[in-house]
PDBQT receptor file of N, H, CA, C and O in Angstrom, charges set to zero:
ATOM      1  N   MET A   1       0.844  -1.189   0.000  1.00  0.00    +0.000 N 
ATOM      2  CA  MET A   1       0.000   0.000   0.000  1.00  0.00    +0.000 C 
ATOM      3  C   MET A   1       0.889   1.254   0.000  1.00  0.00    +0.000 C 
ATOM      4  O   MET A   1       1.879   1.325   0.728  1.00  0.00    +0.000 OA
ATOM      5  N   LYS A   2       0.527   2.213  -0.809  1.00  0.00    +0.000 N 
ATOM      6  H   LYS A   2      -0.277   2.156  -1.400  1.00  0.00    +0.000 HD
ATOM      7  CA  LYS A   2       1.301   3.451  -0.884  1.00  0.00    +0.000 C 
ATOM      8  C   LYS A   2       1.038   4.312   0.343  1.00  0.00    +0.000 C 
ATOM      9  O   LYS A   2      -0.076   4.361   0.863  1.00  0.00    +0.000 OA
ATOM     10  N   ARG A   3       2.089   4.989   0.791  1.00  0.00    +0.000 N 
ATOM     11  H   ARG A   3       2.994   4.949   0.368  1.00  0.00    +0.000 HD
ATOM     12  CA  ARG A   3       1.898   5.911   1.913  1.00  0.00    +0.000 C 
ATOM     13  C   ARG A   3       1.202   7.174   1.425  1.00  0.00    +0.000 C 
ATOM     14  O   ARG A   3       1.356   7.568   0.269  1.00  0.00    +0.000 OA
ATOM     15  N   LYS A   4       0.438   7.805   2.308  1.00  0.00    +0.000 N 
ATOM     16  H   LYS A   4       0.313   7.486   3.247  1.00  0.00    +0.000 HD
ATOM     17  CA  LYS A   4      -0.322   9.009   1.950  1.00  0.00    +0.000 C 
ATOM     18  C   LYS A   4       0.062  10.174   2.848  1.00  0.00    +0.000 C 
ATOM     19  O   LYS A   4      -0.770  11.024   3.167  1.00  0.00    +0.000 OA
ATOM     20  N   TYR A   5       1.309  10.206   3.248  1.00  0.00    +0.000 N 
ATOM     21  H   TYR A   5       1.984   9.515   2.989  1.00  0.00    +0.000 HD
ATOM     22  CA  TYR A   5       1.767  11.273   4.126  1.00  0.00    +0.000 C 
ATOM     23  C   TYR A   5       3.202  11.639   3.759  1.00  0.00    +0.000 C 
ATOM     24  O   TYR A   5       3.893  10.884   3.076  1.00  0.00    +0.000 OA
ATOM     25  N   LEU A   6       3.632  12.796   4.218  1.00  0.00    +0.000 N 
ATOM     26  H   LEU A   6       3.070  13.409   4.773  1.00  0.00    +0.000 HD
ATOM     27  CA  LEU A   6       5.000  13.246   3.984  1.00  0.00    +0.000 C 
ATOM     28  C   LEU A   6       5.892  12.785   5.127  1.00  0.00    +0.000 C 
ATOM     29  O   LEU A   6       5.459  12.712   6.277  1.00  0.00    +0.000 OA
ATOM     30  N   THR A   7       7.130  12.478   4.800  1.00  0.00    +0.000 N 
ATOM     31  H   THR A   7       7.482  12.537   3.866  1.00  0.00    +0.000 HD
ATOM     32  CA  THR A   7       8.099  12.140   5.841  1.00  0.00    +0.000 C 
ATOM     33  C   THR A   7       8.624  13.434   6.468  1.00  0.00    +0.000 C 
ATOM     34  O   THR A   7       8.424  14.524   5.933  1.00  0.00    +0.000 OA
ATOM     35  N   GLN A   8       9.288  13.293   7.593  1.00  0.00    +0.000 N 
ATOM     36  H   GLN A   8       9.450  12.407   8.028  1.00  0.00    +0.000 HD
ATOM     37  CA  GLN A   8       9.890  14.451   8.260  1.00  0.00    +0.000 C 
ATOM     38  C   GLN A   8      10.885  15.137   7.322  1.00  0.00    +0.000 C 
ATOM     39  O   GLN A   8      10.935  16.365   7.253  1.00  0.00    +0.000 OA
ATOM     40  N   GLU A   9      11.667  14.343   6.608  1.00  0.00    +0.000 N 
ATOM     41  H   GLU A   9      11.626  13.346   6.665  1.00  0.00    +0.000 HD
ATOM     42  CA  GLU A   9      12.654  14.898   5.679  1.00  0.00    +0.000 C 
ATOM     43  C   GLU A   9      11.983  15.690   4.553  1.00  0.00    +0.000 C 
ATOM     44  O   GLU A   9      12.478  16.749   4.167  1.00  0.00    +0.000 OA
ATOM     45  N   GLU A  10      10.880  15.196   4.032  1.00  0.00    +0.000 N 
ATOM     46  H   GLU A  10      10.478  14.335   4.346  1.00  0.00    +0.000 HD
ATOM     47  CA  GLU A  10      10.167  15.899   2.967  1.00  0.00    +0.000 C 
ATOM     48  C   GLU A  10       9.601  17.223   3.463  1.00  0.00    +0.000 C 
ATOM     49  O   GLU A  10       9.623  18.220   2.741  1.00  0.00    +0.000 OA
ATOM     50  N   ILE A  11       9.100  17.236   4.675  1.00  0.00    +0.000 N 
ATOM     51  H   ILE A  11       9.082  16.426   5.262  1.00  0.00    +0.000 HD
ATOM     52  CA  ILE A  11       8.570  18.470   5.254  1.00  0.00    +0.000 C 
ATOM     53  C   ILE A  11       9.691  19.480   5.463  1.00  0.00    +0.000 C 
ATOM     54  O   ILE A  11       9.517  20.668   5.192  1.00  0.00    +0.000 OA
ATOM     55  N   GLU A  12      10.833  19.015   5.941  1.00  0.00    +0.000 N 
ATOM     56  H   GLU A  12      10.974  18.050   6.162  1.00  0.00    +0.000 HD
ATOM     57  CA  GLU A  12      11.977  19.909   6.130  1.00  0.00    +0.000 C 
ATOM     58  C   GLU A  12      12.436  20.503   4.800  1.00  0.00    +0.000 C 
ATOM     59  O   GLU A  12      12.814  21.674   4.746  1.00  0.00    +0.000 OA
ATOM     60  N   LYS A  13      12.407  19.718   3.734  1.00  0.00    +0.000 N 
ATOM     61  H   LYS A  13      12.100  18.767   3.778  1.00  0.00    +0.000 HD
ATOM     62  CA  LYS A  13      12.773  20.232   2.409  1.00  0.00    +0.000 C 
ATOM     63  C   LYS A  13      11.785  21.300   1.945  1.00  0.00    +0.000 C 
ATOM     64  O   LYS A  13      12.183  22.327   1.395  1.00  0.00    +0.000 OA
ATOM     65  N   LEU A  14      10.500  21.053   2.170  1.00  0.00    +0.000 N 
ATOM     66  H   LEU A  14      10.176  20.219   2.617  1.00  0.00    +0.000 HD
ATOM     67  CA  LEU A  14       9.487  22.053   1.811  1.00  0.00    +0.000 C 
ATOM     68  C   LEU A  14       9.719  23.352   2.573  1.00  0.00    +0.000 C 
ATOM     69  O   LEU A  14       9.675  24.437   1.993  1.00  0.00    +0.000 OA
ATOM     70  N   LEU A  15       9.967  23.235   3.869  1.00  0.00    +0.000 N 
ATOM     71  H   LEU A  15      10.003  22.354   4.340  1.00  0.00    +0.000 HD
ATOM     72  CA  LEU A  15      10.167  24.429   4.692  1.00  0.00    +0.000 C 
ATOM     73  C   LEU A  15      11.423  25.190   4.277  1.00  0.00    +0.000 C 
ATOM     74  O   LEU A  15      11.416  26.420   4.242  1.00  0.00    +0.000 OA
ATOM     75  N   SER A  16      12.488  24.479   3.966  1.00  0.00    +0.000 N 
ATOM     76  H   SER A  16      12.493  23.479   3.994  1.00  0.00    +0.000 HD
ATOM     77  CA  SER A  16      13.718  25.172   3.558  1.00  0.00    +0.000 C 
ATOM     78  C   SER A  16      13.553  25.823   2.185  1.00  0.00    +0.000 C 
ATOM     79  O   SER A  16      14.215  26.819   1.896  1.00  0.00    +0.000 OA
ATOM     80  N   ALA A  17      12.688  25.280   1.343  1.00  0.00    +0.000 N 
ATOM     81  H   ALA A  17      12.150  24.471   1.578  1.00  0.00    +0.000 HD
ATOM     82  CA  ALA A  17      12.452  25.871   0.017  1.00  0.00    +0.000 C 
ATOM     83  C   ALA A  17      11.747  27.216   0.115  1.00  0.00    +0.000 C 
ATOM     84  O   ALA A  17      11.828  28.015  -0.817  1.00  0.00    +0.000 OA
ATOM     85  N   THR A  18      11.059  27.487   1.217  1.00  0.00    +0.000 N 
ATOM     86  H   THR A  18      10.993  26.838   1.975  1.00  0.00    +0.000 HD
ATOM     87  CA  THR A  18      10.343  28.757   1.342  1.00  0.00    +0.000 C 
ATOM     88  C   THR A  18      11.293  29.950   1.388  1.00  0.00    +0.000 C 
ATOM     89  O   THR A  18      10.894  31.073   1.081  1.00  0.00    +0.000 OA
ATOM     90  N   ASP A  19      12.538  29.715   1.767  1.00  0.00    +0.000 N 
ATOM     91  H   ASP A  19      12.863  28.803   2.017  1.00  0.00    +0.000 HD
ATOM     92  CA  ASP A  19      13.516  30.812   1.823  1.00  0.00    +0.000 C 
ATOM     93  C   ASP A  19      13.789  31.405   0.445  1.00  0.00    +0.000 C 
ATOM     94  O   ASP A  19      14.213  32.555   0.337  1.00  0.00    +0.000 OA
ATOM     95  N   ARG A  20      13.552  30.638  -0.591  1.00  0.00    +0.000 N 
ATOM     96  H   ARG A  20      13.208  29.703  -0.503  1.00  0.00    +0.000 HD
ATOM     97  CA  ARG A  20      13.824  31.092  -1.961  1.00  0.00    +0.000 C 
ATOM     98  C   ARG A  20      12.568  31.577  -2.669  1.00  0.00    +0.000 C 
ATOM     99  O   ARG A  20      12.602  31.827  -3.873  1.00  0.00    +0.000 OA
ATOM    100  N   MET A  21      11.465  31.713  -1.950  1.00  0.00    +0.000 N 
ATOM    101  H   MET A  21      11.437  31.509  -0.972  1.00  0.00    +0.000 HD
ATOM    102  CA  MET A  21      10.189  32.121  -2.541  1.00  0.00    +0.000 C 
ATOM    103  C   MET A  21       9.828  33.533  -2.097  1.00  0.00    +0.000 C 
ATOM    104  O   MET A  21      10.320  34.019  -1.079  1.00  0.00    +0.000 OA
ATOM    105  N   PRO A  22       8.964  34.186  -2.871  1.00  0.00    +0.000 N 
ATOM    106  CA  PRO A  22       8.398  35.435  -2.360  1.00  0.00    +0.000 C 
ATOM    107  C   PRO A  22       7.528  35.102  -1.145  1.00  0.00    +0.000 C 
ATOM    108  O   PRO A  22       6.918  34.033  -1.101  1.00  0.00    +0.000 OA
ATOM    109  N   PHE A  23       7.465  35.980  -0.187  1.00  0.00    +0.000 N 
ATOM    110  H   PHE A  23       7.961  36.847  -0.223  1.00  0.00    +0.000 HD
ATOM    111  CA  PHE A  23       6.649  35.807   1.017  1.00  0.00    +0.000 C 
ATOM    112  C   PHE A  23       6.998  34.528   1.789  1.00  0.00    +0.000 C 
ATOM    113  O   PHE A  23       6.115  33.708   2.042  1.00  0.00    +0.000 OA
ATOM    114  N   PRO A  24       8.260  34.346   2.165  1.00  0.00    +0.000 N 
ATOM    115  CA  PRO A  24       8.664  33.098   2.823  1.00  0.00    +0.000 C 
ATOM    116  C   PRO A  24       7.946  32.829   4.146  1.00  0.00    +0.000 C 
ATOM    117  O   PRO A  24       7.652  31.677   4.462  1.00  0.00    +0.000 OA
ATOM    118  N   GLU A  25       7.662  33.871   4.918  1.00  0.00    +0.000 N 
ATOM    119  H   GLU A  25       7.901  34.807   4.661  1.00  0.00    +0.000 HD
ATOM    120  CA  GLU A  25       6.993  33.665   6.209  1.00  0.00    +0.000 C 
ATOM    121  C   GLU A  25       5.585  33.120   6.011  1.00  0.00    +0.000 C 
ATOM    122  O   GLU A  25       5.158  32.201   6.711  1.00  0.00    +0.000 OA
ATOM    123  N   ARG A  26       4.867  33.697   5.049  1.00  0.00    +0.000 N 
ATOM    124  H   ARG A  26       5.213  34.443   4.481  1.00  0.00    +0.000 HD
ATOM    125  CA  ARG A  26       3.507  33.233   4.762  1.00  0.00    +0.000 C 
ATOM    126  C   ARG A  26       3.521  31.783   4.296  1.00  0.00    +0.000 C 
ATOM    127  O   ARG A  26       2.736  30.962   4.771  1.00  0.00    +0.000 OA
ATOM    128  N   ASN A  27       4.415  31.474   3.368  1.00  0.00    +0.000 N 
ATOM    129  H   ASN A  27       5.053  32.140   2.982  1.00  0.00    +0.000 HD
ATOM    130  CA  ASN A  27       4.469  30.124   2.819  1.00  0.00    +0.000 C 
ATOM    131  C   ASN A  27       4.857  29.099   3.877  1.00  0.00    +0.000 C 
ATOM    132  O   ASN A  27       4.321  27.991   3.903  1.00  0.00    +0.000 OA
ATOM    133  N   ARG A  28       5.784  29.469   4.741  1.00  0.00    +0.000 N 
ATOM    134  H   ARG A  28       6.219  30.369   4.720  1.00  0.00    +0.000 HD
ATOM    135  CA  ARG A  28       6.197  28.581   5.836  1.00  0.00    +0.000 C 
ATOM    136  C   ARG A  28       5.020  28.323   6.769  1.00  0.00    +0.000 C 
ATOM    137  O   ARG A  28       4.800  27.190   7.197  1.00  0.00    +0.000 OA
ATOM    138  N   CYS A  29       4.277  29.353   7.078  1.00  0.00    +0.000 N 
ATOM    139  H   CYS A  29       4.456  30.273   6.730  1.00  0.00    +0.000 HD
ATOM    140  CA  CYS A  29       3.106  29.238   7.946  1.00  0.00    +0.000 C 
ATOM    141  C   CYS A  29       2.059  28.311   7.326  1.00  0.00    +0.000 C 
ATOM    142  O   CYS A  29       1.495  27.467   8.022  1.00  0.00    +0.000 OA
ATOM    143  N   LEU A  30       1.795  28.457   6.035  1.00  0.00    +0.000 N 
ATOM    144  H   LEU A  30       2.254  29.142   5.469  1.00  0.00    +0.000 HD
ATOM    145  CA  LEU A  30       0.809  27.613   5.359  1.00  0.00    +0.000 C 
ATOM    146  C   LEU A  30       1.229  26.141   5.374  1.00  0.00    +0.000 C 
ATOM    147  O   LEU A  30       0.400  25.260   5.606  1.00  0.00    +0.000 OA
ATOM    148  N   ILE A  31       2.499  25.879   5.131  1.00  0.00    +0.000 N 
ATOM    149  H   ILE A  31       3.172  26.595   4.942  1.00  0.00    +0.000 HD
ATOM    150  CA  ILE A  31       2.993  24.498   5.155  1.00  0.00    +0.000 C 
ATOM    151  C   ILE A  31       2.855  23.910   6.551  1.00  0.00    +0.000 C 
ATOM    152  O   ILE A  31       2.411  22.773   6.710  1.00  0.00    +0.000 OA
ATOM    153  N   LEU A  32       3.235  24.687   7.567  1.00  0.00    +0.000 N 
ATOM    154  H   LEU A  32       3.595  25.611   7.438  1.00  0.00    +0.000 HD
ATOM    155  CA  LEU A  32       3.131  24.189   8.941  1.00  0.00    +0.000 C 
ATOM    156  C   LEU A  32       1.684  23.954   9.354  1.00  0.00    +0.000 C 
ATOM    157  O   LEU A  32       1.387  22.974  10.036  1.00  0.00    +0.000 OA
ATOM    158  N   MET A  33       0.785  24.838   8.948  1.00  0.00    +0.000 N 
ATOM    159  H   MET A  33       1.026  25.635   8.393  1.00  0.00    +0.000 HD
ATOM    160  CA  MET A  33      -0.631  24.646   9.283  1.00  0.00    +0.000 C 
ATOM    161  C   MET A  33      -1.180  23.388   8.614  1.00  0.00    +0.000 C 
ATOM    162  O   MET A  33      -1.956  22.649   9.219  1.00  0.00    +0.000 OA
ATOM    163  N   ALA A  34      -0.784  23.150   7.385  1.00  0.00    +0.000 N 
ATOM    164  H   ALA A  34      -0.154  23.750   6.893  1.00  0.00    +0.000 HD
ATOM    165  CA  ALA A  34      -1.238  21.945   6.682  1.00  0.00    +0.000 C 
ATOM    166  C   ALA A  34      -0.710  20.696   7.376  1.00  0.00    +0.000 C 
ATOM    167  O   ALA A  34      -1.442  19.722   7.553  1.00  0.00    +0.000 OA
ATOM    168  N   PHE A  35       0.553  20.726   7.766  1.00  0.00    +0.000 N 
ATOM    169  H   PHE A  35       1.148  21.517   7.622  1.00  0.00    +0.000 HD
ATOM    170  CA  PHE A  35       1.165  19.552   8.387  1.00  0.00    +0.000 C 
ATOM    171  C   PHE A  35       0.668  19.329   9.813  1.00  0.00    +0.000 C 
ATOM    172  O   PHE A  35       0.252  18.223  10.157  1.00  0.00    +0.000 OA
ATOM    173  N   ILE A  36       0.708  20.351  10.629  1.00  0.00    +0.000 N 
ATOM    174  H   ILE A  36       1.046  21.250  10.350  1.00  0.00    +0.000 HD
ATOM    175  CA  ILE A  36       0.364  20.201  12.049  1.00  0.00    +0.000 C 
ATOM    176  C   ILE A  36      -1.132  19.998  12.257  1.00  0.00    +0.000 C 
ATOM    177  O   ILE A  36      -1.542  19.154  13.055  1.00  0.00    +0.000 OA
ATOM    178  N   HIS A  37      -1.945  20.764  11.545  1.00  0.00    +0.000 N 
ATOM    179  H   HIS A  37      -1.612  21.449  10.897  1.00  0.00    +0.000 HD
ATOM    180  CA  HIS A  37      -3.391  20.740  11.780  1.00  0.00    +0.000 C 
ATOM    181  C   HIS A  37      -4.169  19.934  10.739  1.00  0.00    +0.000 C 
ATOM    182  O   HIS A  37      -5.379  19.758  10.875  1.00  0.00    +0.000 OA
ATOM    183  N   GLY A  38      -3.492  19.448   9.712  1.00  0.00    +0.000 N 
ATOM    184  H   GLY A  38      -2.509  19.591   9.602  1.00  0.00    +0.000 HD
ATOM    185  CA  GLY A  38      -4.144  18.618   8.710  1.00  0.00    +0.000 C 
ATOM    186  C   GLY A  38      -5.042  19.375   7.751  1.00  0.00    +0.000 C 
ATOM    187  O   GLY A  38      -5.966  18.796   7.179  1.00  0.00    +0.000 OA
ATOM    188  N   PHE A  39      -4.781  20.673   7.565  1.00  0.00    +0.000 N 
ATOM    189  H   PHE A  39      -4.030  21.144   8.030  1.00  0.00    +0.000 HD
ATOM    190  CA  PHE A  39      -5.595  21.450   6.631  1.00  0.00    +0.000 C 
ATOM    191  C   PHE A  39      -5.366  20.970   5.200  1.00  0.00    +0.000 C 
ATOM    192  O   PHE A  39      -4.249  20.616   4.823  1.00  0.00    +0.000 OA
ATOM    193  N   ARG A  40      -6.425  20.964   4.423  1.00  0.00    +0.000 N 
ATOM    194  H   ARG A  40      -7.332  21.252   4.730  1.00  0.00    +0.000 HD
ATOM    195  CA  ARG A  40      -6.328  20.693   2.989  1.00  0.00    +0.000 C 
ATOM    196  C   ARG A  40      -6.016  22.012   2.278  1.00  0.00    +0.000 C 
ATOM    197  O   ARG A  40      -6.206  23.095   2.831  1.00  0.00    +0.000 OA
ATOM    198  N   ALA A  41      -5.533  21.891   1.033  1.00  0.00    +0.000 N 
ATOM    199  H   ALA A  41      -5.379  21.011   0.584  1.00  0.00    +0.000 HD
ATOM    200  CA  ALA A  41      -5.190  23.095   0.267  1.00  0.00    +0.000 C 
ATOM    201  C   ALA A  41      -6.392  24.017   0.141  1.00  0.00    +0.000 C 
ATOM    202  O   ALA A  41      -6.251  25.234   0.267  1.00  0.00    +0.000 OA
ATOM    203  N   SER A  42      -7.567  23.461  -0.106  1.00  0.00    +0.000 N 
ATOM    204  H   SER A  42      -7.681  22.472  -0.209  1.00  0.00    +0.000 HD
ATOM    205  CA  SER A  42      -8.765  24.292  -0.264  1.00  0.00    +0.000 C 
ATOM    206  C   SER A  42      -9.108  25.020   1.033  1.00  0.00    +0.000 C 
ATOM    207  O   SER A  42      -9.603  26.146   0.999  1.00  0.00    +0.000 OA
ATOM    208  N   GLU A  43      -8.852  24.389   2.167  1.00  0.00    +0.000 N 
ATOM    209  H   GLU A  43      -8.450  23.474   2.195  1.00  0.00    +0.000 HD
ATOM    210  CA  GLU A  43      -9.117  25.037   3.457  1.00  0.00    +0.000 C 
ATOM    211  C   GLU A  43      -8.127  26.170   3.706  1.00  0.00    +0.000 C 
ATOM    212  O   GLU A  43      -8.501  27.221   4.225  1.00  0.00    +0.000 OA
ATOM    213  N   LEU A  44      -6.877  25.961   3.340  1.00  0.00    +0.000 N 
ATOM    214  H   LEU A  44      -6.573  25.107   2.917  1.00  0.00    +0.000 HD
ATOM    215  CA  LEU A  44      -5.876  27.017   3.499  1.00  0.00    +0.000 C 
ATOM    216  C   LEU A  44      -6.195  28.208   2.602  1.00  0.00    +0.000 C 
ATOM    217  O   LEU A  44      -6.058  29.358   3.017  1.00  0.00    +0.000 OA
ATOM    218  N   LEU A  45      -6.618  27.930   1.378  1.00  0.00    +0.000 N 
ATOM    219  H   LEU A  45      -6.729  26.995   1.041  1.00  0.00    +0.000 HD
ATOM    220  CA  LEU A  45      -6.937  29.014   0.444  1.00  0.00    +0.000 C 
ATOM    221  C   LEU A  45      -8.166  29.796   0.869  1.00  0.00    +0.000 C 
ATOM    222  O   LEU A  45      -8.311  30.962   0.503  1.00  0.00    +0.000 OA
ATOM    223  N   GLY A  46      -9.044  29.181   1.627  1.00  0.00    +0.000 N 
ATOM    224  H   GLY A  46      -8.926  28.234   1.924  1.00  0.00    +0.000 HD
ATOM    225  CA  GLY A  46     -10.263  29.845   2.068  1.00  0.00    +0.000 C 
ATOM    226  C   GLY A  46     -10.110  30.657   3.343  1.00  0.00    +0.000 C 
ATOM    227  O   GLY A  46     -11.065  31.294   3.787  1.00  0.00    +0.000 OA
ATOM    228  N   LEU A  47      -8.918  30.644   3.941  1.00  0.00    +0.000 N 
ATOM    229  H   LEU A  47      -8.142  30.126   3.580  1.00  0.00    +0.000 HD
ATOM    230  CA  LEU A  47      -8.710  31.394   5.181  1.00  0.00    +0.000 C 
ATOM    231  C   LEU A  47      -8.790  32.894   4.934  1.00  0.00    +0.000 C 
ATOM    232  O   LEU A  47      -8.284  33.395   3.930  1.00  0.00    +0.000 OA
ATOM    233  N   ARG A  48      -9.423  33.597   5.846  1.00  0.00    +0.000 N 
ATOM    234  H   ARG A  48      -9.834  33.190   6.662  1.00  0.00    +0.000 HD
ATOM    235  CA  ARG A  48      -9.472  35.067   5.809  1.00  0.00    +0.000 C 
ATOM    236  C   ARG A  48      -8.595  35.578   6.945  1.00  0.00    +0.000 C 
ATOM    237  O   ARG A  48      -8.829  35.270   8.114  1.00  0.00    +0.000 OA
ATOM    238  N   LEU A  49      -7.600  36.352   6.590  1.00  0.00    +0.000 N 
ATOM    239  H   LEU A  49      -7.410  36.602   5.641  1.00  0.00    +0.000 HD
ATOM    240  CA  LEU A  49      -6.676  36.882   7.603  1.00  0.00    +0.000 C 
ATOM    241  C   LEU A  49      -6.880  38.362   7.781  1.00  0.00    +0.000 C 
ATOM    242  O   LEU A  49      -6.195  38.987   8.591  1.00  0.00    +0.000 OA
TER     243      LEU A  49
């Protein structure tokens, strides 16, 4: 059966990639919210800040 989750190493790579993107703090926050709280992409996009 295929795994349906990211490994710790994959998450760390995603987080380190945010340093090379516009708005790194926002992107880091979105990745952490998805990982820690289990938000789906559609739920993250629907957030009002």
